[in-house]
Each structure stands twice: as C-alpha cells, then as structure tokens.
C-alpha positions, -999 to +999 in steps of 0.1 A: +478-436+123+500-429+155+473-426+172+456-461+168+487-477+172+491-462+210+450-471+212+468-508+203+500-504+229+479-496+253+448-527+253+481-553+245+496-539+273+470-538+297+462-575+287+494-585+296+495-570+331+462-584+335+479-620+325+506-619+349+497-592+378+475-623+396+507-646+394+527-622+407+508-616+431+501-654+441+535-655+441+544-628+468+513-645+496+530-679+487+564-667+498+545-645+526+532-681+536+553-705+527+529-722+506+530-732+465+493-728+456+490-694+447+516-692+427+497-711+394+462-705+410+473-667+402+487-673+367+457-695+361+432-670+370+459-642+349+448-666+315+415-665+321+413-628+329+433-619+300+411-642+279+378-631+289+392-594+284+403-604+248+370-618+239+353-589+251+375-568+233+371-588+204+332-586+202+334-549+210+357-542+177+345-564+151+319-548+130+283-565+133+278-587+103+239-587+108+237-620+097+253-613+063+290-634+058+318-613+063+329-599+033+365-610+012+395-580+012+406-601-015+397-588-054+402-620-071+374-636-044+351-609-051+354-615-087+351-654-085+316-647-068+306-627-091+308-647-122+295-672-097+263-653-094+263-646-131+258-685-137+234-689-117+214-665-129+220-678-163+211-717-152+181-703-134+166-679-164+170-714-188 
C-alpha cells in the first residue's frame, strides 16, 4: 500500500512540476528581456504538457476493455443486470 501511495505521489509531483516550470522559466525570461509574453505562454504550455501527460498516464494505467463495457463495482447494479438478463431470456423463450 505504501509503495502504491509513493507511486501516485511521485506521478502527481511530476505533473505539477511539468505544469508550473514552463511558466516559471517564462517569468525568468520576461524579467531578463523586459517583456510580458513568455510568462503567459509558459503557463499555457505547461497546462498543455500536463494535460497530455495525464492523458498518456491514464491510457497506460486504465485496463483495456477489449470492446466490452467496463463492469461496475456496485453489487446492487450487478444484481439488477442479472435480473434484467433473466427477464429478457424468459421473454425471448416464449
């Protein structure tokens, strides 16, 4: 459990660093050049980079469904689905 928590913590920190560091670099460049362009551009780039990295991470960690619907964890929903399937079977056998 601790190992999994540390993995998620490191992933979260990596995404935050990826999101914030381009804006901080842009702030440094703006101060050196006396402009006001690189800070907002850096933060915008950071948001794009973080979003892409989260999408890649989610794609790697999500189990492949193989064309099947993702099952629910709710036991009540599973019971209702089984009852519905039995009703359909009875109706189709008539």
